C-alpha positions in Angstrom: -6.7 -10.1 -9.7 -6.9 -7.7 -6.7 -9.7 -8.5 -4.2 -11.4 -6.5 -1.4 -11.0 -8.3 1.9 -13.4 -8.2 4.9 -10.7 -6.3 6.8 -10.6 -3.6 4.1 -14.4 -3.3 4.3 -14.5 -3.1 8.1 -11.7 -0.5 8.0 -13.6 1.7 5.6 -16.8 1.3 7.6 -15.0 2.3 10.8 -13.5 5.3 9.1 -16.9 6.4 7.9 -18.4 6.1 11.3 -15.5 8.0 12.9 -15.9 10.8 10.4 -19.7 10.9 11.0 -19.2 11.2 14.8 -16.6 13.9 14.3 -19.1 16.0 12.3 -21.8 15.4 14.9 -19.4 16.4 17.7 -18.4 19.7 16.0 -22.0 20.8 15.4 -22.9 19.9 19.0 -20.0 22.0 20.2 -21.1 24.9 18.0 -24.7 24.6 19.3 -23.6 24.6 22.9 -21.5 27.7 22.4 -24.4 29.6 20.7 -26.8 28.4 23.4 -24.5 29.6 26.2 -24.1 33.0 24.5 -27.9 33.5 24.0 -28.7 32.2 27.5 -26.9 35.2 29.0 -29.5 37.5 27.3 -32.6 35.2 27.6 -33.8 32.3 29.7 -32.2 28.9 29.1 -35.2 27.7 27.1 -35.1 30.8 24.8 -31.4 30.4 24.5 -31.9 26.8 23.3 -34.5 27.8 20.8 -32.3 30.6 19.4 -29.3 28.3 19.3 -31.3 25.9 17.2 -32.5 28.6 14.8 -29.0 29.9 14.3 -27.0 26.6 14.1 -29.5 24.7 11.9 -29.2 27.2 9.0 -25.4 27.1 9.3 -25.3 23.3 9.2 -27.8 23.3 6.3 -25.6 25.8 4.4 -22.5 23.7 5.0 -23.8 20.4 3.8 -25.9 21.6 0.9 -23.0 23.6 -0.3 -20.8 20.4 -0.1 -23.2 18.9 -2.7 -23.0 22.0 -4.9 -19.2 21.8 -4.8 -19.2 18.2 -6.0 -21.9 18.8 -8.6 -20.6 22.0 -10.2 -17.3 23.4 -8.8 -15.4 20.1 -9.2 -16.8 19.7 -12.7 -15.5 23.2 -13.6 -19.1 24.6 -13.9 -18.0 27.6 -11.8 -20.7 30.0 -13.1 -23.6 27.8 -12.1 -21.9 27.0 -8.8 -21.6 30.7 -7.9 -25.2 31.4 -8.8 -26.7 28.4 -6.9 -24.3 28.6 -4.0 -24.7 32.4 -3.7 -28.5 32.1 -3.6 -28.2 29.5 -0.9 -26.0 31.8 1.1 -28.3 34.8 0.7 -31.5 32.8 1.6 -30.0 31.2 4.7 -28.4 34.4 5.8 -31.6 36.3 5.4 -33.3 33.6 7.5 -30.9 34.1 10.3 -31.2 37.9 10.2 -35.0 37.6 10.4 -34.7 35.2 13.3 -32.6 37.8 15.2 -35.5 40.3 14.9 -38.0 37.8 16.4 -36.1 37.7 19.7 -36.7 41.1 21.4 -34.7 42.0 24.5 -36.0 40.9 27.8 -35.4 44.4 29.2 -36.4 47.3 26.9 -33.3 49.1 25.7 -31.0 46.2 26.7 -29.6 46.0 23.2 -28.9 49.4 21.6 -29.4 49.7 17.8 -25.6 49.5 17.4 -25.6 46.2 19.2 -28.5 44.9 17.1 -26.5 45.8 14.0 -23.6 43.9 15.5 -25.7 40.8 15.9 -26.9 41.0 12.3 -23.4 41.6 11.1 -22.3 38.5 13.1 -25.0 36.4 11.4 -23.8 37.5 8.0 -20.1 37.0 8.6 -20.5 33.6 10.3 -22.6 32.4 7.4 -20.0 33.6 4.9 -17.4 31.9 7.0 -19.3 28.6 7.0 -19.8 28.9 3.2 -16.1 29.4 2.6 -15.2 26.6 5.0 -17.5 24.2 3.2 -16.0 24.9 -0.1 -12.4 24.6 1.2 -13.3 21.4 3.2 -14.9 19.6 0.2 -12.1 20.6 -2.3 -9.4 19.3 0.1 -11.4 16.2 0.8 -11.9 15.5 -2.9 -8.2 16.0 -3.6 -7.3 13.5 -0.8 -9.9 11.0 -2.0 -8.5 11.2 -5.5 -5.0 10.7 -4.3 -6.0 7.7 -2.2 -7.9 6.3 -5.2 -4.9 6.7 -7.4 -2.6 5.1 -4.9 -5.1 2.2 -4.6 -5.1 1.8 -8.4 -1.3 1.8 -8.5 -1.2 -0.7 -5.6 -3.6 -3.0 -7.4 -1.6 -2.7 -10.6 1.6 -3.5 -8.8 0.0 -6.5 -7.1 -1.2 -7.8 -10.4 2.2 -7.3 -11.9 3.9 -9.1 -9.0 1.5 -12.0 -9.4 2.3 -12.2 -13.1 6.0 -12.2 -12.3 5.6 -14.9 -9.7 3.6 -16.9 -12.2 6.5 -16.7 -14.6 9.0 -17.9 -12.0 7.1 -20.8 -10.6 6.4 -22.9 -13.8 10.1 -22.7 -14.8 11.2 -23.8 -11.3 8.7 -26.7 -11.5 9.9 -27.7 -15.0 13.6 -27.8 -13.9 12.9 -29.9 -10.9 10.6 -32.3 -12.7 13.4 -32.8 -15.3 15.8 -33.7 -12.4 13.3 -36.2 -11.0 12.8 -37.7 -14.5 16.5 -38.2 -14.9 16.6 -40.1 -11.6 13.5 -42.1 -12.5 15.0 -43.2 -15.8 18.0 -44.7 -14.0 15.7 -46.0 -11.2 17.7 -44.2 -8.6 16.9 -44.7 -4.9 17.1 -40.9 -4.6 13.8 -40.4 -6.5 11.5 -40.7 -3.5 13.6 -38.3 -1.4 13.6 -35.9 -4.4 9.8 -36.1 -4.8 9.4 -35.3 -1.0 11.7 -32.3 -1.3 9.8 -31.1 -4.4 6.6 -31.4 -2.5 8.0 -29.1 0.3 9.2 -26.6 -2.3 5.9 -26.5 -4.1 4.0 -26.1 -0.8 6.1 -23.0 -0.1 5.7 -21.6 -3.7 1.9 -22.3 -3.7 0.9 -20.9 -0.3 3.1 -17.8 0.0 1.1 -14.9 -1.3 2.3 -11.9 -3.2 2.5 -8.8 -0.9 2.9 -11.0 2.2 6.5 -11.1 3.5 8.0 -14.2 4.9 10.7 -14.7 7.4 14.1 -14.7 5.8 14.9 -18.0 7.4 12.1 -19.6 5.3 13.6 -18.2 2.1 16.9 -19.7 3.2 15.3 -23.1 3.9 13.8 -22.9 0.4 17.2 -22.3 -1.2 18.7 -25.3 0.8 15.9 -27.5 -0.5 16.6 -26.4 -4.0 20.4 -27.1 -3.6 19.6 -30.5 -2.1 17.4 -31.4 -5.1 20.2 -30.5 -7.4 22.7 -32.5 -5.5 20.5 -35.6 -5.6 20.5 -35.7 -9.3 24.2 -36.3 -9.4 25.9 -39.6 -8.8 29.0 -37.8 -7.5 29.2 -34.9 -5.0 29.1 -31.5 -6.6 31.2 -28.5 -5.4 28.3 -26.5 -4.0 28.8 -24.2 -1.1 26.0 -22.3 0.6 27.2 -20.0 3.4 25.0 -18.0 5.7 26.2 -15.3 8.2 24.3 -13.1 10.6 21.1 -13.2 12.6 17.8 -13.5 10.7 15.5 -12.8 13.7 12.7 -10.5 12.8 13.8 -10.0 9.2 11.3 -10.6 6.4 11.5 -10.6 2.6 9.3 -11.1 -0.4 8.8 -14.8 -1.1 10.7 -16.2 -4.0 12.9 -13.1 -4.3 16.3 -15.0 -4.1 15.6 -18.4 -5.8 15.7 -17.2 -9.4 19.3 -16.1 -8.8 20.1 -19.5 -7.5 18.4 -21.2 -10.4 20.5 -19.1 -12.8 23.7 -20.5 -11.2 22.7 -24.1 -11.6 21.2 -23.6 -15.1 24.5 -22.4 -16.5 27.1 -24.0 -14.3 29.2 -26.5 -16.3 29.2 -29.4 -13.9 28.8 -31.9 -16.8 31.9 -30.7 -18.7 34.2 -29.3 -16.0 35.6 -31.3 -13.1 36.5 -28.1 -11.3 33.0 -26.6 -11.7 31.5 -25.0 -8.6 28.6 -22.9 -7.3 29.1 -20.4 -4.4 26.1 -18.9 -2.6 26.6 -16.5 0.3 24.0 -14.7 2.4 25.1 -12.1 4.9 22.9 -10.1 7.2 24.4 -7.1 9.0 21.8 -4.9 10.9 19.3 -3.8 8.4 21.4 -4.8 5.3 21.0 -8.1 3.4 23.8 -9.1 1.0 23.2 -12.1 -1.3 26.1 -13.2 -3.5 26.3 -16.0 -6.1 29.1 -17.2 -8.4 29.3 -20.1 -10.7 31.7 -21.4 -13.3 30.6 -21.8 -17.0 32.0 -22.9 -20.3 34.2 -20.5 -22.2 31.8 -20.7 -25.2 28.7 -20.4 -23.0 27.7 -16.8 -22.8 25.6 -16.9 -19.8 22.7 -14.4 -19.9 21.2 -12.7 -16.9 18.0 -14.7 -17.3 16.2 -17.8 -16.3 13.9 -19.2 -18.9 13.7 -15.6 -20.3 12.4 -14.0 -17.1 14.9 -14.6 -14.3 17.2 -11.7 -13.4 15.3 -9.2 -15.4 12.2 -10.4 -13.6 14.1 -9.9 -10.3 14.9 -6.3 -11.3 11.3 -5.5 -11.9 10.2 -7.1 -8.7 12.9 -5.3 -6.7 11.9 -2.0 -8.2 8.3 -2.6 -7.1 9.0 -4.0 -3.7 12.3 -2.2 -2.6 12.4 1.1 -4.6 15.6 3.0 -3.8 16.6 0.3 -1.3 18.4 -2.3 -3.4 21.4 -2.7 -5.7 21.8 -5.5 -8.2 25.3 -6.0 -9.8 26.0 -8.6 -12.4 29.5 -9.6 -13.5 29.9 -11.9 -16.6 33.4 -13.1 -17.5 34.6 -15.8 -19.9 34.6 -18.5 -17.1 32.4 -17.2 -14.3 29.2 -15.5 -13.6 28.5 -13.4 -10.5 25.4 -11.7 -9.0 25.5 -9.4 -6.0 22.2 -8.3 -4.5 22.1 -5.8 -1.6 18.8 -5.0 0.2 18.2 -2.4 2.8 15.6 -4.0 5.1 13.0 -1.9 7.0 10.2 -3.6 8.8 
């Protein structure tokens, strides 16, 4: 289940405050410009008054029209929007035109009739401009909000899916390991305590690493080593298991539990019990931003090894890779009569 964190709430609150102050700043700038223009014709005090009576109707037009866009335009009620929004535009424009007539020139004849007409025309055109800007602003804002909302929904769906996939992996891993410990306990092996300790470390990693939070690749490697050690402990004789690591892991992170299902698949199907020459090969190579993970295991001729672990393994991996590394991974599976190979390539970007 996706949750809203305190950081998310604070981030949204900060964004809202920033947007508020941006609006306030724009209207203060518009007011200052109008006041400076009118102060050239009148005193500063009259310039301030006229600035208020011109900017206030524009701001009112802008924000009331935003509400009309949301209520009618975005709901495809275009006729009612045009009527109400048009009336709003006409009323506030008429108010500004009337205000212009209330401010006679300081010196008679200072503004010829042609200039007065220009002032009135300016009031009309600026109001129309503000009206058009408010429509455009709100439509674009709504489109952006809808896109962000859809992305958030997709993200929550992917997170829920990843959690479900992780939940499928972890119980199977636990069951396999408990079976190993049970086998040792039956024969009262001295390895049992060591195996329980290693299992505890593994479960701590599985339990506390969250979906969506990457971990250092070195931790994933240590997790694989713990798993290999657990498998070795269940055998009375040394097994032919080789885990080779090449390259520098510094700064490289991966999704937790992204590699272990492939390793589990090897040990599940490897024919250690029936083939003295059985083996498991695991290789991890890091070159720059590329991660290559390779596994190979022997198997019985009659055992048709599937690309699965408990019904979810490698198919599960494919789905997780598609969610976490879209377009940045390659998973190749080779199944012969006697061996099974998996090659996973990841392109890492921090």
